[in-house]
N, C-alpha and C positions, 0 to 999 in steps of 0.2 A: 801497336802498343796502349792499353786504355782499361775504366773501374769507376761506381758509382755508392749507394746505404746499403740497405737493410745486410744481414747474413745469414745464412743455412747449412744444411743438409744431413738428412738423418740417415743413419745407414740400415741399407737391405739388407739381408742374413744372404749368406753366401746361396744356401740352397735351393731358397724360394727364385734366384734370379735365374738358378744353371733348368729352371725347368723351362724357360724362355729363349735365352740367351747361349750360343755357344758358350763353355768355360772355356779360357786364355789361358795358358801357364806360358811361362817364361823360355820355356825349352820343349818346344812338342817336336815331340819324336816323328810324327806322320806331317810335319809340314814340309820337309825337305820333298815328298813323294806330291804332294796339293802343286806346289810350285815348277815353272814352266822350265823346260832347261835352260830358258841365259841364267836364270835363277838359282841354280841350284848348287853354285859355288858364293849364294849370298850374304852367308855369314862372314867370307874373306872378304867380301865387299867393305860389308859394313867396317867393318875392324880394318883393314884399309885406310877408309876415310877415318875415321875414326884418332886413328896414328898420324896420319898426313895432316888434318887440321887441330889436332893436341885437344881430342875433346873426351873427359872423361868419360862420361853416361852415353846412347842412343836409346833409345823405343822405337821400335817399329809394329806396323800393323798394318797388316795388307788383303781388303774383303776384294772377293769375288763371287758374279753372279750367287750370292745373298749370304755368302759360307765366309770366315775368319780360314783363311788358309793359311795367314802367319801371324802371329803377335808375341814379339820376342826383347827382351832386352840384353844388352849391349855396355862392359866395363861398368862403372859403379858408381853412384848417387853421387861420391864426392871427392874429389882427389884426396888422397893420404888416408881415405880409411874404405874398410875392405866391404862394405855392404853394396853388394849386384844390386844392377839395375835390373829390374823384368816387366813384363809386361803390363802388372800392376800398378807401378812407380810413377807417382806423380809429378809432373814437369807443369810451371806456368804455359800456358798455352796463349797468355801474350793478345793479341788481334784475333787468334783464331775465335774466342769470344762473341766478336761481333756476327758471328753467321746466330748464334743462339739468341741476340739479343734482337736481330730480324725476326728470326722467325718465330721471340715472343712478343713483339709486335704482331705478326702475323696469324697468330693464334687470337688476338684479338680480334682482329678484322674477321677470322672466321666466326666470331663471339658475338660478332656486329656490336660489338662496345666501340670502333671504332673505322677509320678508312684510312688507307696511308694516304690518303687523298684531302683528306683533311687540315683544316690550319692548327700551325703549332701552338698558337695562342689562345684555340678554342678549349686547347686541354694544357693549358699555362699559362693563363693570361698575362702572367708576369715577366715570361718569355722576352726577351729582349738582345737585338745584335745589334751589332755599331752602327747602321742602316735602315731609318726606318722604314723604306722599303722592304726591305730582308726582312726586316720582322715581321710583318704584314702577311707577307705571300709566302714565308718558309710554313711547306708542305712536312708532313712524318716522314715522306720519304726524302726527302730533302737533306733529313740528319743521318741518312743512311749511304747518299751517294756520292760524298766527296764534290760537292758542287756550288759551295751557298756561297763561296766568295775569300774566305776565309783562308788564308796560305798555306804551306807545307807545311804542319806540327804545329800551327797556333793554336797556343793556349796550353801547351802541354807540360810549360814547365808551374802550372798547378797546380799537377797531382804527378809532373816527373823531373828526377827523382820524387819520392814518396813524401808528403805535404801534410801540412796541418789543417789543412783547409775541409769542410764535408763535402760534401754534394752542392747542396745546395749552394754555399758559397762559389764553391767552380761555376754554377750554370748563374748566378748572379753575375760575374766578373765578367761574364761573355758579351755583354756590354761594351765592354770596355776595349776587347780583341778587337787591334784592328783589319778591318778586309783590306785584300791584298788585289783582288780583282772585282770583276760582276757576277751577278749573280748567275748562277745556270749558265756559266760560259765558259770554263774550264774546269778540268779536274787539278786538284789538289788534295792530297789525304788529308783527315783531321781528326782523331779523334775525339774533342771534347764536345760534339753532337751527339756522339754516342751516348756519354753522358745526359743529358739531353731525354735521348731518349730512353733512357732509362726511367726516366723521372715521369715518362708520358706514362710507360707503363705501368709503372706506381701509385699514381693519380687514375687510371682510368681501371685497373684492376683491383685499387683498395686494396692491396698487400703490398710487402717489400718486394721488391725484382729477384731478394734470395729465395723470398717463401715462392714466389710464384714460380721460378726454375726450378726448382727443391718438387714443388706440387705436379708441374706441369706437364717436364719436363728428363728429370734429371730421375725420378720413382720410376714413373712409366717405365724408361728407356735399362731401368738397371744400372745406371750409374753409379757404385757405391762408392768409385773412384773418384771422383771428381769433389772440387772445393771451391767454393762462391771466392774465395779470395786467400790468400795466404793466411790471414788474420784468423782464418777456420782450419788453419789445419791444426789436428789433436797431436799429442804425445803419442808417439811409436807410429805414426803411420811413415806408409813406405814412400818416400817423396826425396827429390833431388835437389842438390844446393847447385847453386846457377855458379859461374866461375866467368869471369874476362881477363883479359891480358892487357894487365898494366901497362899503361907507358905504351899498348900496343905489341904488348914482349914479353911481359913476364905471366905466367898464370896464374890466377889469384881466386880463392874462392871469394864470392860478393854475397854480402849480405840480404839473407831475407827478405825481399819487398813486397809491400804494398799497395792496391789503388782501388783504399777501399772507399777513392772522394771519386769515382770514375770507373765504375766493375765492369759498367756494360761496352766499356769501349775495348778492356783486355784482364780483365782480371781474375778469371778462372785456372783450376789447377785443375789437371784431369790425366791420368793416365793414358799409355795403348789402348788397351782392352778397351776402356770405353769409349775415348775417342773412335773405335770400330766400330759399338755399335750404335756412333753414334754418322757414322759411315755409311752403313745399313739400313737406317729411318731413309735421309737424304736418299739413297736408290732407290729406294722403293716408292719414292713417289710421296714420303711422309707416312707408309704405314709403319707400323709394327706389331707383332702377337704379345699380348696380357699375360699374363702368370698360367691364367685357364686355356689359354692358349690360342685367345678370341684375336680375330683381329682388330684395331683398334685404328686411330687415325692422328700422328701431331698436328699436322697442319692441312686444309685440301690441297688437291693437286692443282687449283689456281690458282692460291698462294706461292708453290713453289714454284710456277713459271715464272711468275713476278720476279718472287726472289731471283731467277737465274737470268732473267730476261737483262741485256744491257742497256745500262740508260745515261752512264756517264762517258765519255769514249776517254782513253787513255791513248798518251802517245807513244809510239813503239820507236826505241831508240835502234841504232845498228849497235850489233855485241859492238865489245870494247876488246876483246879478243876474236881472230878469225873460227878458233876450234867449237865458238858460242853458236857460229851463225845457223845449226841447227837445231836451235832452240826459239829460233827467232818465230815471233807469231806472224801472222796473218791479219788478228783482230785481240786485240783488246782493251776492256772496258771492266768498269764496274756493277754491278748490281746491286740486289738488295744485301749486302753483309758480304757479297761474294768477291772476290776477281774471277773474270769472264776471257776465256782466246780461247785458240786453239794451238793443237801442238799432231805433226804430222797428220790431218787430217779430220782431228778428232776434235771436237768441244772439250772443251774442260772447265771446272767449275773448281776453284781453288782460293788456298788463303794461306797468306804465312803471319807468323808470329813473331816479335821480337821485345825482349823483355833482359832489364839487368841481369846479364848472364845467361841466359836463354835464349833459344832461337827456335821454329818449329813452321811445319809444311804441312798442310792437308789438301790433296788434292785427290778431285773425281772425274771418273770419265763415265758419263752418263750411260751414254750408247752400249757399252761393252763392258756394264753394271759392274768398274772397277775404282777401287778407294786405296789409298797408301800416305798416311799419316806417320812422320818420321819427328820426333823429341828430341830434342837437342839439350845438353846441359853448358854448352859455352856460345859465346856471339859469335857464329862464323855462321852464315846463310849459304856457301857454298857447301858446307855439307848436306844439307836436306833436298840442298837443289841438284847435288848428284846421284845420290839415292834414287829421288824422286824418280830422276828421266831415266834412271837405269832400271828400275820398276818398269816404270812406262813402256822402254822399249821391247822389254820382254816380254809385253803381251803385249803389243801393238807389232811382234813381227818386222822390225825396225833393223834396219844396218847394226851392228856394233860399234857404237863408236865410245870414246874412254871419255865417260865425264869428270872422271874422278882429275884427268892430267888437265884435261878444260878449265875447272872450277880452279887447281892449282896456278895453273900461268893468270888467270882472272885474279885471285889475290896477289900475286906475285905482281901484277901490275902496279893494282890500286895503293899498296904498298907503297911499291917503287915514286906513282904520280903525288903521295902527298911527303915523300922524302923530298920527290925534288919542290914541290910548291911550300915547304918548310926551308932551303937550301936558297929559294927564290927571295920570301921574307927576310930572310936572313941578309942576303945581301943587299937589300934595300933600305935594310936599318943603318938610321944613324947614330949607331954605336955613342961616339961620344957628347950628346946632345943632353939637354938639362932640363928635367921638368921647370915648368914656369913657377911653381910655387913651391911652399918649402911642402915637408910634406906631411904635418901636421892638418897641413889648408885642405888635402882633401879627405877627412876624417870627416865624419858625416853619416847621415842620416839621408838615403834616397829613396824618393820613392816612385813607382811605376802607377798607371791608373788599373791594370790592369792584375800585375801580379801583388803590389803591396810596398811593399818596406825594402829596401835592402842595408845593409849596412858598413861602413866602412873604420873599423878602430887602427887605433893605434896601437902595437902592442909589440913592445922589445921597442927596436930601432925601426922595425916595418910597420907592415898594412899590411889587414885582415878584413876581406871583405865576405861578410854573410848573407845567404839569403833567408831572412826571419823566417820565415813558414815552410822551410824545406836544410832539415836538421846535416843531411850529407853535402849540403852545397855551402862547403867552409873553406875558402881561398886566403891565398897568401901571393901577396903582391909584391913585384919588381917592376924596375922600371925598365921599359923598350925602350922606347924614345920618344921624344918632345913629352907633351902630356899622354903619351899612351902606357899604361903599365901589363903586364900577363897576369893573370889569375891562373894561380898553380893548382888547381883542388886537391885538399892532402887525401880524401879514395881516391887513389892514383889507380884503382880499377873502372872509374867513370868516363875517362876518355876525351874530357870534353875540356883541357882548359884552353880560355877565353882571351881573349884582346877587351881590354875596357879603357875607353877614350875620353876625357873631358874635353869639354870647351867650355870657355873661356869667356867671362860676359866684361864688357870696357875696363872696369872700376876692382879686375883680378880675382872677383868670385868666379864660384862655379855655377855654369846657367842647365849645364847637361853632361850626362854622360850618358853613353853608345857599348854596345855590347856587343859583339861575334866569333861565336866559334876559330879557334885558329887552325886546327886537323881536317883539312875535308872526308874524312873518315871520323867524326863527327857524329852521333845517332842524331836527327833529323828533331827529336825532341827537345833536344837543346834550344828551345829558339829567342837562344840569346840577340838575338838580329832585331825582333819583334819589340823590343823594352826602350821603354823612354824613360830612363831616370834622371829626375831632377830635384834636385836638394828643397830639405824641409825646413822651414822654419824653424830657427832652434827659441 
């Protein structure tokens, strides 16, 4: 999940693209014969996954030994509408954007314009973290590998959901985002530093990130069905709409979101067909052929090796259900814009993406020249995992395993645990307690050092909370117990209801307010727990 500044995309003629790239169709008659025996019923498998997890549309592309063996769409772009998903339907690829950002830095390194060992402040003198030592020692590589000392998803509320902050403002506010750990001491996934990486690319290349990607990546590779951000979608574009289950139950179409302020972390929209081209150049070591058939390089082999080298080890958890044990890796870590692990004796280079209403996974098996991407327009990662592992098993001649059943079991367990957590909270609640103050006394403006202002206003007989820079974050407060209230967001598809607890001063005034998400199923990018909200003097 993540994004940054300018915008792009010139469309190249389909006839020109076909000279150097395979023509990708939504329904390829020859695809079934190119697939291994275990995937001859792949269409049926995808439809079973779609039905099991209530997903309106899925697009899949598989590349093997330099060829696109499948690029196909299933279902519809938006529930209740007839337009079908095909290989050229664009989905938000979210954090799969990170590999493009890492590649852009690598290309500038190949150009001799920077080194990944450069200090960030050498290129961005105004860059600041919350700690002076971290500010001074942060290298460009550190922006990509999730070991900065920031906590999980720290600072994401600056752009998630869509905010009115610019990329420059997001980077500036980073100085007040609290650190949760030691510099380079442990893995913790963040998005905001990819916004900084984007700013470095713009500074060094002396052009907008959007323009850089268009000129140096999208146009050379023929990625005509890729957009820098949802802001760059055009009338008539073949694009999917996101869907989410409001209150984790009822499927709704989610409004189209933008990360125009941190696009480097997750802004791109792309089709399965274009992602097949991206996988091909990755599996070919950065090499591609231009329209005249001449061999060209996107980045050097040395830079690709660095991007695919483990920098930050990641903890390996025991599978939550027994049926997922065959997927447990022996090693797991993060490189430069890529996750790295193993599966059935093979190294995997992969990443996932999560966006309001859409999730995806791209996986490469370099030694087998195999790549698979799964794009979906519903917020359920179990689908892309189940389909990816089915494809990997087929090409690795692995024993048959019912990954759909395994991930259905996992989803059921996660929801069951969330329900149990809610019952525990309800059991501990003192429902007879009263707020310490009359409701109007809780109204006012609260300010967090890094996010900015949150307003609580009296409306009718109740209170309404608004994040002033995030239009979607408007919620009604209901009393929970003592001085804790529940914030119930009016946009129910967000699935991010939160507690807000007020701490009082001896004179009865409000000293501060703290927030935390209620459900363990809430996306980590709702980092309410990092807010330190204090009243603004009237």
